[in-house]
BADO-615332 format. One line per field, with one value per atom (N, C-alpha, C): atom name; chain; x, y, z; residue number from 0; residue in three letters. Coordinates in Angstrom, 1 decimal. Layout:
residues N
a	[CA; ...];
c	[A; ...];
X	[X; ...];
Y	[Y; ...];
Z	[Z; ...];
k	[NUM; ...];
r	[ALA; ...];
end
This chain:
residues 73
a	[N; CA; C; N; CA; C; N; CA; C; N; CA; C; N; CA; C; N; CA; C; N; CA; C; N; CA; C; N; CA; C; N; CA; C; N; CA; C; N; CA; C; N; CA; C; N; CA; C; N; CA; C; N; CA; C; N; CA; C; N; CA; C; N; CA; C; N; CA; C; N; CA; C; N; CA; C; N; CA; C; N; CA; C; N; CA; C; N; CA; C; N; CA; C; N; CA; C; N; CA; C; N; CA; C; N; CA; C; N; CA; C; N; CA; C; N; CA; C; N; CA; C; N; CA; C; N; CA; C; N; CA; C; N; CA; C; N; CA; C; N; CA; C; N; CA; C; N; CA; C; N; CA; C; N; CA; C; N; CA; C; N; CA; C; N; CA; C; N; CA; C; N; CA; C; N; CA; C; N; CA; C; N; CA; C; N; CA; C; N; CA; C; N; CA; C; N; CA; C; N; CA; C; N; CA; C; N; CA; C; N; CA; C; N; CA; C; N; CA; C; N; CA; C; N; CA; C; N; CA; C; N; CA; C; N; CA; C; N; CA; C; N; CA; C; N; CA; C; N; CA; C; N; CA; C];
c	[A; A; A; A; A; A; A; A; A; A; A; A; A; A; A; A; A; A; A; A; A; A; A; A; A; A; A; A; A; A; A; A; A; A; A; A; A; A; A; A; A; A; A; A; A; A; A; A; A; A; A; A; A; A; A; A; A; A; A; A; A; A; A; A; A; A; A; A; A; A; A; A; A; A; A; A; A; A; A; A; A; A; A; A; A; A; A; A; A; A; A; A; A; A; A; A; A; A; A; A; A; A; A; A; A; A; A; A; A; A; A; A; A; A; A; A; A; A; A; A; A; A; A; A; A; A; A; A; A; A; A; A; A; A; A; A; A; A; A; A; A; A; A; A; A; A; A; A; A; A; A; A; A; A; A; A; A; A; A; A; A; A; A; A; A; A; A; A; A; A; A; A; A; A; A; A; A; A; A; A; A; A; A; A; A; A; A; A; A; A; A; A; A; A; A; A; A; A; A; A; A; A; A; A; A; A; A; A; A; A; A; A; A; A; A; A; A; A; A];
X	[0.8; 0.0; 0.9; 0.5; 1.2; 0.8; 1.5; 1.2; -0.2; -0.4; -1.7; -2.8; -2.7; -3.7; -4.0; -2.9; -3.1; -3.8; -3.5; -4.2; -5.6; -5.9; -7.3; -8.1; -7.5; -8.2; -8.4; -7.4; -7.6; -8.7; -8.7; -9.8; -11.2; -11.3; -12.5; -13.0; -12.0; -12.3; -12.7; -12.0; -12.3; -13.7; -14.1; -15.4; -16.5; -16.2; -17.2; -17.3; -16.2; -16.3; -17.1; -16.9; -17.7; -19.2; -19.5; -20.9; -21.5; -20.7; -21.2; -21.4; -20.5; -20.6; -21.9; -22.1; -23.3; -24.6; -24.6; -25.8; -26.0; -24.8; -24.9; -25.4; -25.0; -25.5; -27.0; -27.4; -28.9; -29.7; -29.2; -29.8; -29.9; -28.9; -28.9; -29.9; -29.9; -30.8; -32.3; -32.5; -33.9; -34.3; -33.4; -33.7; -33.9; -33.1; -33.2; -33.2; -34.4; -34.6; -34.1; -34.3; -33.8; -32.6; -31.4; -30.3; -30.3; -29.9; -29.8; -28.8; -29.0; -28.1; -26.9; -25.7; -24.5; -24.0; -23.3; -22.8; -21.8; -21.8; -20.9; -19.5; -18.7; -17.4; -16.5; -16.8; -15.9; -16.3; -17.3; -17.8; -16.8; -16.4; -15.4; -16.1; -15.6; -16.1; -15.0; -15.3; -14.2; -14.2; -13.0; -12.8; -12.1; -12.7; -12.1; -10.7; -9.9; -8.6; -8.6; -9.8; -9.9; -9.9; -9.3; -9.2; -10.6; -10.8; -12.0; -12.2; -13.5; -13.8; -13.3; -12.4; -11.8; -12.8; -14.0; -15.0; -15.5; -15.3; -15.6; -14.9; -13.7; -12.8; -12.8; -13.7; -13.8; -14.2; -13.6; -13.9; -13.6; -12.6; -12.3; -10.9; -10.7; -9.4; -8.5; -7.2; -6.4; -6.2; -6.5; -6.5; -5.1; -5.0; -3.8; -3.0; -3.4; -2.7; -3.4; -4.7; -5.5; -6.1; -6.6; -7.3; -6.2; -6.5; -5.5; -5.2; -6.1; -5.8; -5.3; -5.0; -4.4; -3.1; -2.3; -1.0; -1.0; -0.1; 0.1; 0.6; 0.3; 0.7; 2.2];
Y	[-1.2; 0.0; 1.2; 2.2; 3.5; 4.4; 5.4; 6.4; 7.1; 7.3; 7.9; 7.0; 5.7; 4.8; 4.8; 4.8; 4.9; 6.1; 7.3; 8.5; 8.5; 7.9; 7.8; 6.9; 5.8; 4.9; 5.6; 6.4; 7.1; 8.1; 8.8; 9.8; 9.2; 8.0; 7.3; 6.8; 6.3; 5.8; 6.9; 8.1; 9.2; 9.7; 9.8; 10.3; 9.3; 8.0; 7.1; 7.2; 7.5; 7.7; 8.9; 10.0; 11.2; 10.9; 10.2; 9.9; 9.0; 8.1; 7.2; 7.9; 8.9; 9.7; 10.6; 11.1; 12.0; 11.1; 9.9; 9.0; 8.7; 8.4; 8.1; 9.3; 10.5; 11.6; 11.8; 11.6; 11.7; 10.6; 9.4; 8.3; 8.7; 9.2; 9.6; 10.7; 11.7; 12.8; 12.3; 11.3; 10.8; 10.0; 9.3; 8.4; 9.2; 10.2; 11.0; 12.4; 12.9; 14.3; 15.3; 14.9; 15.8; 15.0; 15.5; 14.9; 15.2; 14.2; 14.4; 15.4; 16.2; 17.2; 16.6; 17.1; 16.6; 17.6; 17.0; 17.9; 18.9; 20.1; 21.1; 20.7; 20.9; 20.5; 21.2; 22.4; 23.2; 23.0; 22.3; 22.1; 21.3; 21.8; 21.2; 20.5; 19.4; 18.7; 18.7; 19.2; 19.3; 17.9; 17.5; 16.3; 16.7; 16.4; 16.8; 16.1; 16.8; 16.2; 15.4; 15.4; 14.6; 13.1; 12.3; 10.8; 10.2; 9.1; 8.4; 7.7; 7.5; 6.8; 5.3; 4.9; 3.6; 2.4; 2.7; 1.6; 1.3; 2.1; 1.8; 0.6; 0.3; -0.7; -1.9; -2.0; -3.2; -4.4; -5.5; -6.8; -6.8; -6.0; -6.0; -6.6; -7.2; -7.7; -6.7; -6.7; -5.8; -6.4; -5.7; -6.2; -6.7; -7.9; -8.5; -9.1; -8.8; -9.2; -10.3; -10.5; -11.5; -10.9; -11.8; -11.5; -11.2; -10.3; -9.9; -11.0; -11.9; -12.9; -14.2; -14.3; -15.5; -15.2; -16.2; -16.1; -16.7; -16.3; -16.8; -18.3; -19.1; -20.5; -20.6];
Z	[0.0; 0.0; 0.0; -0.7; -0.8; 0.3; 0.5; 1.5; 1.2; -0.1; -0.5; -0.2; -0.4; 0.0; 1.5; 2.2; 3.7; 4.1; 3.6; 3.9; 3.6; 2.4; 2.0; 2.9; 3.3; 4.3; 5.6; 6.1; 7.3; 7.2; 6.1; 6.0; 6.0; 5.3; 5.2; 6.6; 7.3; 8.7; 9.6; 9.5; 10.3; 10.0; 8.7; 8.3; 8.9; 8.8; 9.3; 10.8; 11.5; 13.0; 13.3; 12.6; 12.8; 12.6; 11.6; 11.3; 12.5; 12.9; 14.0; 15.3; 15.6; 16.8; 16.7; 15.5; 15.3; 15.5; 15.0; 15.2; 16.7; 17.3; 18.8; 19.6; 19.3; 20.0; 19.7; 18.5; 18.2; 19.0; 19.1; 19.8; 21.3; 21.8; 23.3; 23.5; 22.6; 22.8; 22.7; 21.9; 21.8; 23.0; 23.5; 24.7; 26.0; 26.2; 27.4; 27.1; 26.8; 26.5; 27.5; 28.8; 29.9; 30.6; 30.3; 30.9; 32.4; 33.2; 34.7; 35.0; 36.0; 36.4; 37.0; 36.8; 37.3; 38.4; 39.4; 40.5; 39.9; 40.5; 40.1; 40.1; 39.0; 38.9; 40.0; 40.3; 41.2; 42.7; 42.9; 44.3; 45.1; 46.2; 47.1; 48.3; 48.7; 49.8; 50.9; 52.0; 53.1; 53.8; 54.1; 54.8; 56.1; 57.3; 58.5; 58.8; 59.5; 59.9; 61.1; 61.8; 63.0; 62.7; 63.6; 63.3; 63.4; 62.6; 62.7; 64.0; 64.4; 65.6; 65.5; 66.4; 66.3; 66.4; 66.9; 67.0; 65.6; 64.6; 63.2; 62.7; 63.3; 62.8; 63.7; 64.6; 65.5; 64.7; 65.0; 64.3; 62.8; 62.4; 61.0; 60.8; 59.6; 59.3; 58.6; 58.8; 58.0; 56.6; 55.6; 54.2; 53.9; 53.5; 53.1; 54.2; 55.5; 56.6; 57.4; 57.1; 57.8; 59.1; 59.8; 61.1; 62.1; 63.1; 64.1; 65.0; 65.3; 66.3; 65.7; 64.4; 63.8; 63.2; 63.0; 62.4; 61.1; 60.2; 58.9; 59.0; 58.1; 58.1; 57.9];
k	[0; 0; 0; 1; 1; 1; 2; 2; 2; 3; 3; 3; 4; 4; 4; 5; 5; 5; 6; 6; 6; 7; 7; 7; 8; 8; 8; 9; 9; 9; 10; 10; 10; 11; 11; 11; 12; 12; 12; 13; 13; 13; 14; 14; 14; 15; 15; 15; 16; 16; 16; 17; 17; 17; 18; 18; 18; 19; 19; 19; 20; 20; 20; 21; 21; 21; 22; 22; 22; 23; 23; 23; 24; 24; 24; 25; 25; 25; 26; 26; 26; 27; 27; 27; 28; 28; 28; 29; 29; 29; 30; 30; 30; 31; 31; 31; 32; 32; 32; 33; 33; 33; 34; 34; 34; 35; 35; 35; 36; 36; 36; 37; 37; 37; 38; 38; 38; 39; 39; 39; 40; 40; 40; 41; 41; 41; 42; 42; 42; 43; 43; 43; 44; 44; 44; 45; 45; 45; 46; 46; 46; 47; 47; 47; 48; 48; 48; 49; 49; 49; 50; 50; 50; 51; 51; 51; 52; 52; 52; 53; 53; 53; 54; 54; 54; 55; 55; 55; 56; 56; 56; 57; 57; 57; 58; 58; 58; 59; 59; 59; 60; 60; 60; 61; 61; 61; 62; 62; 62; 63; 63; 63; 64; 64; 64; 65; 65; 65; 66; 66; 66; 67; 67; 67; 68; 68; 68; 69; 69; 69; 70; 70; 70; 71; 71; 71; 72; 72; 72];
r	[MET; MET; MET; SER; SER; SER; LEU; LEU; LEU; GLN; GLN; GLN; ASP; ASP; ASP; ASP; ASP; ASP; LEU; LEU; LEU; THR; THR; THR; ALA; ALA; ALA; VAL; VAL; VAL; ARG; ARG; ARG; ARG; ARG; ARG; ASN; ASN; ASN; LEU; LEU; LEU; ASN; ASN; ASN; GLU; GLU; GLU; LEU; LEU; LEU; VAL; VAL; VAL; ARG; ARG; ARG; SER; SER; SER; VAL; VAL; VAL; GLU; GLU; GLU; ARG; ARG; ARG; LEU; LEU; LEU; GLU; GLU; GLU; GLN; GLN; GLN; ASP; ASP; ASP; VAL; VAL; VAL; ALA; ALA; ALA; ARG; ARG; ARG; GLN; GLN; GLN; SER; SER; SER; PRO; PRO; PRO; THR; THR; THR; ALA; ALA; ALA; PRO; PRO; PRO; SER; SER; SER; THR; THR; THR; PRO; PRO; PRO; GLU; GLU; GLU; ALA; ALA; ALA; GLY; GLY; GLY; ARG; ARG; ARG; MET; MET; MET; VAL; VAL; VAL; SER; SER; SER; VAL; VAL; VAL; PRO; PRO; PRO; ASP; ASP; ASP; THR; THR; THR; PRO; PRO; PRO; TYR; TYR; TYR; ASP; ASP; ASP; SER; SER; SER; THR; THR; THR; LEU; LEU; LEU; TRP; TRP; TRP; THR; THR; THR; ASP; ASP; ASP; THR; THR; THR; ASP; ASP; ASP; ASP; ASP; ASP; GLU; GLU; GLU; GLY; GLY; GLY; LEU; LEU; LEU; GLY; GLY; GLY; ALA; ALA; ALA; ARG; ARG; ARG; ASP; ASP; ASP; ARG; ARG; ARG; HIS; HIS; HIS; ALA; ALA; ALA; PRO; PRO; PRO];
end
């Protein structure tokens, strides 16, 4: 294949991709005429610096380490 053939194939594939995306956008618009609202992108959520309540972790295993009262084989 020559470079010209490759470029022609790329243009054809790109045009087909553009048409497919346009059809997909039309399908989505038909199926959900009112898009659900999304949270504000700039909205910040504050996370406190205080430690978590240690009772949240009662009776839990350390991931990858197993249970606290057992030993590895």
